[in-house]
N, C-alpha and C positions, 0 to 999 in steps of 0.2 A: 342527656348530657347535663352536666352541672358546672356552673361557673361561679367564681367569687369576683366581685367588682369592687375595687377601691381606687382612690385617687388622692392627689394633693397631700402627699406625705410631708413635703417641705423640709426634708432632712437638712440639718444645719441651721435651722431658723433660730433667731434670737428674739426674746420678748423683752423689749426695752433694755437690751444689753445683756440679758441673762440667757445662757444657752439652754436648749431643750433636749439635749442628748438623752438624758435619763428617761424622759417621757417617750421619746421615739423608741428607745430600746425596749421599754415595757410594751409598747404597741406591737413591735415586731415579734417579740417573744409570744405575745398573745395570739398573733396571726399564725405563727408557726404551729401553735397548739391546735388552732381551729383547722388548719390544713391537714394536720395529722389525724385528727379525730373524724373529720367530715369527708376527707378524700375527694375533693372536687376534681374535675378533669383539667381545669384551667384557672389561672389567676390573671385578671386584667387590671393593670395599673394605668389609669387614664391621665397621666401627666402631672407636672409640677412635683416630680420626684424629689428634686432638690429645691432649696429656697432661693439660690442664686446661681448664675451661670458659672461661677468659679467656687464651688462648694468646698468647705473644709475637708481635709483628708479623713477626719473621723466620720463625717457624713457619708463619704464614698465607701469607707470600710463597712459601715452599717448596711448599705445596700447590697454589696457584693457578698458579705458574710451571710446575709439573709438568703440570697439566691442559692448559694452553695448549700446551706442548711436545708432549705426547702427541697432541693434536688436529692440530697442524701436521704431524707426521710420519706420521699415520695418520688421515685425516679420517673414515673409516668406523667408527672405534672407538667403542663405547659404554662409558661409565664410570658405574657405579652405586656410590654411597657412602652409608652410613647412619651415624647418630650412635651412639656407644657410651656407656657409663655415665660415662666421663671427659669426654665432649663436651657442649657446649651444643647442644641440638637446634635452637633458634632461630638460633644463630650458624651452624650448618652449613647451614641452609636460606636464610640471608639472601641470598647471591649466586645462588640457584637460577635466577632468570630469565635471568641472564647466562650461567650455565654450560650451560643447555639449548641455547644456540646452539653450544656446543662438544660436543654430544652427551653431556654429563655431567649426571647426575641426583643431587641431594642430598636425602635424606629424613632429617629429624631427629625428627619427632613423628608420633603418630597423632592424627587429628582426628575429631570426631563431628558428624554432621548434626543438624539441628534435631529430627528425629523419634527421635533416640537411636541411629540406626544408624551403624555404622562407615563412614567415608568411605574405602571400599576402593579407589575408582578412582585416587586419588593415589598409592597404594602399589603399583599394578600397572604395570609398565613393559615395553613390547615390546622384545625383543632381536632384531636382524636379523643374518642371516648375510652372507657375502661377496657374495651376489647381491642383497642388499637386501631379501630376503623375511623376514617375521617367522618365526623358527625357535623362539623360546621366549618365555615371559612370566616376568618377574622379580617375585617377591613380596618387597618391601623392608620388613623389620621392624626398625626402629631399636629401641634399648633401651627397653623398656616400663617406665616408672616407675609406682609404685603409684597416684599421683594421676591417671594417664592411663587406667588400666584398672579403677578402682574408682569407686563412687559410685552415683548414683540409677539408672543404666541397667544396671549390672553387679553391684551388691552390693559387699560389703566384702572378699571373698576374693580376694587378689592372684592366686594361681595359677589360680583359676577364671576370673578376668577375662582373663588371658593366654590360656588355652585357648579362650575365646570369640572373642577377636580372631583367633587362628589359624584357627578353624573358619570364621568369616565370610570371611576373606581367601581361604582356599583355595577356598571355595564360589564366590566372585566370580571367581577365576581360572579355575576349571573352566568357568564359563559363557562366559568370554571367549575361551578358546583354541579353536583349530581342531584337527582330527585331525592328529597328527604333531608338534604343537608341544609342546615340553617345558615343565615348570614348574620354575623354579629359585628357591629361597628364599635370601635373604641376611638373616642374623639376628645380633644381638649379645646373647648370653645365656649363662648357666651351665647346661650340660646335665648331668643326673645321671650320675655316674660319671666325669666329666672330671678329669684330673690337673692340679692347681693349683700354680702357682709359689709358693715359700715366702713371698716378701716383696714382690712387685711387682704383684699383682692385687688391686685393691680389691674387697672383698666387695660384692655387689650389694644384698643385703638381709641384715640381721642374722640370725645363726643358720643361714646357708646354706639358709634356707627357699625361696630363689629357684631352686634346682636344678630344671630342667624335664625332663620325660620325653621321650625321643626319639619317642614315639608321637604327639606333636603334629604331626610331619611324616610323614604317611601315605605309602604306596607310590606315590601319584600324583605325588609330588615326585621328580623325577629326581636332583636334587643339592641339598644344603643347605650353603651357604657360611657358616660360623660365625666369629664373633669373640668375644673376651674372654679366653680362656685362651691363654697365651703359648707353650705347648708344642704343637707340631704333633701331631695325634692324630685317630684315628677315634672316633666315639661308639658305644659298645657293639659295636665291631668292624665297624660298617657302613661299607662303601666309600663310600656316597653321602652320609654325614653327617660332615663334617670341620671341624676347626679347622686353619687354615693356620699359626697361630702368629704371633708378632711377627717383624719383619725384623731386629732387632738385640737382643742381650741387654739387658734392661731392669733387671736386678739381677745380683748375683754368684751368686745361686742358679740363674741361667740359663746359666752358663758352658758347659755340655755340651749345650745344645739345638742341634739341627740346623735353623737358621733357613732358611726356604724360602717360596716361593710355590707354589701348586698349579696345574698345567696340566690342565684338564678338557676331554675330548672327548666329544661326544654325536652320535649318529645318530638324528635325530628325537627321540623320547622316551627312547631307550635310552642309558644311560651306558656309554660304551665304555671309558674309562680315566681314571685320576687319577694324574698323575706329578709328583713333587716336583722343583722346580728350586732347588738349594741357592744361598743368597745368600752371596757372599764377605764375610767379616768384615773390615771396614775397620780396626777397633781391637779388640784382644783384651782380655779381662778376665782378670786373674791373681789368684789367692788363695794366700796362704802361711799355714800353721798350721792349727789351733792347735798351738803349740809353745812351749817356754820361751824367754825373751828371748835367751839366748845362741845357741840354734839359729837363731832368726829372724835375728839379726844376721849370722850366718855365711851363711845363705841369701841375704840381701840383698847381701852382699859378692860372692857368686858370680853375681849377675845380670849380663847383658851390659852392656857400656859403651855410652854414646851413640855412635851413628854420625853423624858430622857431615854426611854426605850424605843421611841419611834425614829424612823429614818428622817434625817433632816431634808433629804432630797424630795420627800413627799409633802413638805410643808407648802401650803397654798401660796400662789403669787397674789399680791395685793395691790389694787389700785385705789387711791384715795382722791375724792373730788371734794373740794372745800370752797365754800362761799365766804368771801372776805369783804369787810367794809373798808379796810385799808391794808396796805402792804405789811407783811410780817417777815422781816429780814431773817428771823430765826425759825421760820416755819418748819423746815426739814428737821431741825434739831428737836423741836417740840414733838413732832411726830415720832421720831426715833426714840426719844425718851419714853413716850407712852407705849412704845412697842417692845421695850426691854423685857425679855423673858417670854414673849408671846410667840406662838407657833405659826407665824406667817413670815413671808419675805416681801418687803415693800419694794415694788419695782417702778411705780409711777405715781406722781403727785400732779393733779390738775387743779389750778386755782382759778376761781371765777370772782370777778369784782362787781359789786353792786353800783347802781347809780349811773350806768352808761345811758346816754341819750339815744343810742342806736337801738337798744332793746333787742339785740339779736341773740340773746341767750334765754334760758328758761326763766320765766317769771320776771322778765326785764333784766336778767343778769347777762352780762357780756363775758363770754369765755375768753380766757387768756390762751390764744392760739399757739400751739406748739408746732414746730416744723414737721414732726413725724405724724401729725394729724392731717397734714395737707398732702394731696397727691401732686406729682410734678405738673399735671395739667392745671390744677387750681392755683399753684404758685405762679405759673405762667400767666394765667388769666388775671391774677391780682397785679402782677408786675406790669402787664399791658395796660390795665385800667389806670394805674398810677402814672404811667409814662404818657398815655395818649388821651386819658379822660373819656374813653369809650370802650365798648366790648370788642374783643378780637373776633373777626369774622370766621366763618366756617373753614375757608381755605387756609387761613393762617393757622388755625388749630390743627388741621390735617398736616400741614407742613411741619409744625412743631412735633406732631406725633411721629412722623418719619425720622426726624432728627433724634428724638428721644430713643426710639428703638435702635438706631445706629449706635448711640452712646451706650445703651444698656447691654448691647451684644458685641461691641467691638473687641472685647477681650475674651470672647467665649471659646476661641480656638485653644484647646488644651496643649 
């Protein structure tokens, strides 16, 4: 059996106010070509399909057009997608009855039966090989929110609730599979030891208390397709537990990531190989600085001129970091003048001022903090320190985390 593993598409994402639809369209066209040429048996999409719980109509059209096109060119392909922490579980599941006709399965939530048992059946999906026989069972684990795995049946410990869900689902899968059939898990979670992007991955639970141990996925699981972390990586060096990473750089901190999908081959229950397939980058991200204004202006002047035959949509996104000795009221105008006729699109200016006594920046420089650089947690921590002159305790941070999740998802019902 052969699988493609991808995740964290973040359809509808903006980069400092600039939409990324062109880049996502290029990725999806490339992925369709890969599916047509390589003919895998299944495509696994491990969450954060959209960037927000209420994605733009264009982003939703991108997803459903892709699913229809993939089915038309390869009717035997199975698609399994789960909701991530950026997604609305109910929105992901809304078109599920229609998508099943296209061999596409959308799982956004875990549900509980009247007797308090996990409704494991809806999270277990048979995956067929080229001959039409069931070669594997997919354990679909959408992002587990605290409200879904705590309460009267599971207690109030979030991590224990998650562990119980994994235990029950794996047990149900073991009962259902026949000898030689693999178990494949698809999960959206932060695994302990994973490498996190600086500024584009929303913390799942305040204080990183959400980091899950790899031991949740025992050796009976042949492969674990993970989503959430944008950098492709193995978990604890295990070949079978992987993040595929995001298909495009979602922030300037991801400039050097090797964006990819993963090509997985199995023989029965045995994992044979995991090979990356690098995704061509439709639009580059470019970062200049930090450097003094004069140096930055010189670097801008040396950038390539616009090629009138090239597509404007492929011009790089540019971030400029400048060290200043004093405020420059016309800073943006100076930069825009230097960029006249240059084949880049300026999307972000970060100014750093010298001479701060705090010394909390590079080389004694103190950064001018922008709100979009701070997570809600960090803003809360700073506000608490300002108000009470001490650090917020762990229980206060957990309470804030629950309130934040309620706010982020209160409008997710489509």
